[in-house]
C-alpha positions in Angstrom: 77.8 76.0 -200.2 77.9 77.0 -196.4 74.2 78.8 -197.1 73.0 75.6 -198.2 74.4 74.0 -195.4 72.8 76.3 -192.6 69.9 76.4 -194.5 69.5 72.2 -194.4 70.0 72.7 -190.9 67.9 75.6 -189.7 65.1 73.5 -190.3 64.4 71.6 -187.8 65.3 74.7 -185.4 62.7 76.9 -187.6 60.2 74.3 -187.0 60.4 74.4 -182.9 60.1 78.2 -182.6 57.6 77.8 -185.3 55.6 75.4 -182.7 56.8 77.5 -180.0 59.2 74.8 -178.1 61.7 78.0 -177.7 61.2 81.1 -178.4 64.4 81.6 -180.3 66.8 80.6 -182.4 70.5 82.2 -184.0 72.5 78.9 -185.6 76.0 80.0 -186.9 78.1 77.9 -188.8 81.9 78.6 -190.4 83.8 76.8 -192.0 88.7 77.0 -190.9 88.5 79.4 -194.0 86.1 81.7 -193.1 83.3 81.2 -195.0 79.9 81.2 -192.4 76.3 81.9 -192.8 73.7 82.5 -189.9 70.4 82.0 -189.3 67.8 83.8 -187.3 63.9 83.4 -185.8 61.3 83.3 -183.4 61.7 86.2 -180.7 64.4 87.5 -178.1 61.2 88.1 -175.2 58.0 87.4 -175.7 57.3 88.0 -171.9 56.5 91.1 -170.6 56.6 92.2 -174.4 57.0 90.9 -177.8 60.7 91.7 -179.2 61.9 89.9 -182.5 65.4 88.3 -182.5 67.8 89.2 -184.7 71.6 88.3 -185.3 73.2 91.4 -183.1 71.4 90.0 -180.3 73.3 89.3 -176.7 73.1 85.7 -175.7 74.0 84.9 -172.3 76.4 81.6 -172.8 76.1 80.2 -169.6 78.0 77.0 -169.5 80.0 77.6 -172.7 81.4 80.6 -170.4 83.7 77.3 -169.4 85.0 76.9 -172.3 85.3 80.0 -174.3 86.5 81.8 -171.1 87.7 80.3 -168.2 89.9 77.4 -169.3 90.9 79.1 -172.6 92.3 81.8 -169.7 94.0 78.2 -168.1 95.7 76.6 -171.0 97.5 80.2 -171.7 98.2 80.1 -168.2 99.8 76.7 -168.6 101.8 76.9 -172.1 103.4 80.6 -170.6 104.9 78.3 -168.3 102.8 79.7 -165.1 101.3 77.2 -163.5 101.6 73.3 -164.7 98.2 71.3 -165.2 99.5 68.4 -163.4 100.0 70.3 -160.6 97.4 70.5 -157.0 95.1 74.1 -157.1 96.7 75.2 -154.2 99.8 76.8 -156.5 97.1 79.6 -157.2 95.5 79.6 -154.5 97.6 78.5 -150.9 94.2 79.2 -148.7 92.2 76.7 -149.8 90.5 74.1 -147.0 92.9 76.9 -145.6 92.4 74.6 -141.8 92.9 71.2 -143.2 96.6 71.5 -144.5 97.3 67.6 -144.2 93.8 66.2 -145.1 91.8 67.7 -146.6 90.9 65.8 -150.4 90.1 69.9 -151.6 94.4 70.6 -151.5 95.2 67.7 -153.6 93.3 68.5 -157.0 95.2 69.7 -159.7 94.4 72.1 -162.4 93.7 69.4 -165.4 91.3 67.0 -162.4 88.8 70.2 -162.8 89.1 70.6 -166.4 88.2 67.3 -166.6 85.8 67.1 -164.3 87.6 64.5 -162.9 86.8 64.8 -159.0 84.3 64.4 -156.3 82.7 67.7 -156.3 79.1 67.3 -157.0 78.1 69.2 -159.8 76.4 72.1 -158.0 75.4 73.7 -154.8 72.8 76.7 -154.2 75.5 78.6 -153.5 73.3 82.2 -153.6 72.3 81.3 -150.3 74.8 81.4 -148.2 75.2 85.4 -148.7 74.9 87.8 -151.4 78.7 89.1 -150.9 81.1 88.2 -153.6 83.9 88.0 -152.3 82.4 86.5 -148.5 80.9 84.0 -151.2 84.5 83.0 -152.8 85.6 82.3 -149.0 82.9 79.6 -148.8 83.7 77.8 -152.1 87.5 77.7 -151.1 86.7 76.2 -147.4 83.8 74.3 -147.3 84.3 70.9 -146.6 82.6 69.4 -149.9 80.9 66.3 -150.0 82.5 63.6 -151.6 81.2 61.5 -154.9 81.7 60.3 -158.4 83.6 62.1 -160.9 80.1 64.6 -162.8 80.3 67.5 -164.3 80.5 70.2 -161.8 80.0 73.9 -161.8 82.3 73.9 -158.4 85.5 72.5 -160.5 85.2 75.8 -162.6 84.2 78.1 -160.3 87.5 77.0 -158.4 89.3 77.0 -161.6 87.7 80.6 -162.1 89.3 82.2 -158.6 92.6 80.1 -159.5 92.8 83.0 -162.7 91.6 85.6 -161.1 94.3 84.5 -158.1 97.3 84.3 -160.8 96.1 87.2 -162.9 96.1 89.4 -159.9 92.2 91.3 -161.0 89.0 89.8 -161.8 87.3 88.5 -165.2 86.6 91.5 -166.4 90.1 92.7 -166.7 91.0 89.4 -169.3 90.5 90.7 -172.7 88.0 89.1 -175.0 88.1 89.0 -178.5 85.0 91.5 -180.4 81.2 90.1 -179.7 82.3 88.6 -176.4 81.4 90.6 -172.4 80.6 90.0 -169.7 77.7 91.1 -169.0 75.6 93.3 -169.2 76.1 92.9 -173.1 76.5 96.9 -174.9 73.7 95.9 -177.2 70.4 94.6 -177.5 70.6 91.0 -175.0 67.7 88.0 -175.6 65.8 87.4 -171.8 66.0 83.9 -169.6 64.2 83.3 -166.8 61.6 84.6 -165.0 63.5 83.8 -161.7 61.4 83.4 -158.6 64.4 84.8 -156.5 65.0 87.8 -158.0 61.5 88.4 -159.3 62.1 90.0 -162.6 62.5 88.5 -166.2 66.8 88.0 -166.7 67.4 90.4 -169.8 71.3 91.2 -169.7 72.1 90.4 -166.3 73.1 86.4 -165.7 70.7 84.2 -165.4 73.2 81.8 -163.5 72.3 82.5 -159.8 75.4 81.3 -158.3 77.5 83.3 -160.9 75.1 86.9 -160.1 75.5 86.6 -156.3 79.3 86.2 -156.9 79.5 89.6 -159.1 78.4 88.3 -162.3 82.0 87.1 -163.7 82.7 83.5 -162.2 84.3 80.4 -164.2 81.6 78.9 -164.4 79.2 81.2 -166.1 78.2 84.4 -166.7 79.5 85.4 -170.2 77.5 86.9 -172.7 78.3 86.5 -176.6 76.3 87.8 -179.6 76.5 85.0 -183.0 79.5 87.3 -184.4 81.3 87.1 -181.8 80.7 83.2 -180.1 82.3 81.7 -184.4 84.7 84.0 -184.7 86.0 82.3 -181.5 85.3 79.0 -183.0 87.3 80.3 -186.4 89.9 80.6 -184.0 90.6 77.0 -182.8 89.4 75.2 -186.6 92.4 77.6 -187.8 94.5 77.7 -185.1 94.9 81.4 -185.0 93.4 81.3 -181.5 95.0 79.2 -179.6 98.7 77.2 -179.4 99.4 73.3 -180.4 99.4 72.9 -177.0 96.1 74.4 -176.4 94.2 72.1 -179.3 96.7 69.4 -178.5 94.9 69.6 -174.4 91.0 70.4 -175.7 91.3 67.7 -178.0 93.1 64.6 -176.0 90.3 62.8 -173.3 90.9 62.8 -169.7 88.3 61.1 -168.2 85.5 59.5 -169.8 83.8 61.9 -172.7 85.4 64.6 -171.2 89.1 67.0 -172.5 90.5 70.1 -170.9 87.0 71.7 -170.7 85.5 70.4 -173.3 82.9 67.6 -173.9 84.9 64.9 -176.8 81.7 63.5 -179.0 80.0 59.7 -178.1 77.2 58.0 -179.4 73.9 59.9 -178.1 75.5 62.9 -177.9 74.3 67.2 -177.9 76.5 66.7 -181.5 74.5 64.6 -183.1 75.5 60.9 -184.6 77.0 61.7 -188.0 79.9 64.1 -186.5 84.0 62.6 -186.5 85.5 61.1 -183.3 87.7 64.7 -183.2 84.1 66.5 -182.5 84.4 68.5 -178.9 81.4 71.1 -177.5 80.0 72.1 -175.4 76.0 72.9 -174.1 74.9 75.6 -171.8 71.7 75.4 -169.1 69.8 78.8 -170.9 70.2 76.9 -174.3 73.4 77.6 -176.3 76.0 75.2 -177.8 79.2 74.7 -179.6 80.5 71.9 -181.6 83.7 72.0 -183.7 84.9 68.7 -185.8 88.1 69.2 -186.1 88.3 66.7 -189.2 85.9 68.5 -191.3 86.7 71.7 -190.9 83.8 72.6 -189.6 81.8 74.9 -186.3 78.6 75.3 -185.7 76.4 77.5 -182.5 73.4 77.1 -181.6 71.6 79.8 -179.4 68.7 80.0 -178.0 66.3 80.9 -175.0 64.8 78.0 -174.3 64.3 78.9 -170.8 62.5 82.0 -171.5 60.3 82.6 -169.6 60.3 79.7 -167.5 63.2 76.4 -167.7 59.9 74.3 -166.2 59.1 73.3 -168.9 59.8 70.7 -172.4 61.9 73.0 -175.1 62.9 69.7 -176.7 66.5 70.9 -176.9 68.4 68.0 -175.8 66.7 66.8 -178.9 66.9 69.5 -180.9 70.5 70.2 -180.5 71.2 66.3 -182.2 68.8 66.7 -185.1 70.6 69.5 -186.4 73.6 68.6 -186.0 73.0 65.0 -188.0 71.4 68.0 -190.5 74.4 69.4 -191.3 77.1 67.0 -191.3 74.8 65.2 -193.6 74.0 68.5 -195.6 77.6 69.5 -195.0 79.1 66.3 -196.8 76.7 65.6 -199.1 77.9 69.2 -200.8 81.9 68.5 -200.7 
């Protein structure tokens, strides 16, 4: 059954590749009982040379790092009683805005605020333009008086959470265990190319696309993770069957914190990236490089669409914002019919 579901869901993806809107794509589907299917089409790289995409290629997962790594690490620390999600980040980062300990709004932000993007912090900042020393840039993030605004999806939230994890575990992210098929770059196998970076003067392949993550050492709370289709599906199955997270952790990622956000994840709403046919219990993030992961707990079904839509440039209309929900809709319709 799952093979037929993957075939139906892959139709809009294959069309996008044929039409040249995206160079390549891999779709993976997995159910709670462990049944899975993978479909691949197109190229891992087109510039400066063509390389065909296979199921063994490693993708720059971009913001999927936020849920697969950072959220998972934070919730495990909470599960172990080492942090309270409703306590301030200063429990882990006492030197946050240390020159204004009585008036700095950053010092009142909680772990849950940052997980749910319920803060005043900006979406993004060109941190990489302030230097190239990873530790100095971390100090910059901690001591900067950030401009205030309405709550938005913010990389800064997760950069701070990443620093908190490093403080609490006495080392960089790279020291923390990851399941097979997931790693910090460079990956151990063939990698999918992303963008020709004007700042670095080359096509990114096997090194992190995100400029801020790159400048901060390649392992941060908001980006830096690489994965194969098998690695992402394995992570998703662990959430579906409960083997990869405790009941408390699962409750946190399924419980709304703010707007359409749970702890780290986005939760289904009309017009979102997962499509309009998934259940209200579906969660899923997307990544700038063209990645995405969705988990429908009511159906016991998860799918991931991994593309290199920014290759060779982000400044083109890849159609990814329509392709993601079209894939999800096709997948759910096929699944429900087969059931």
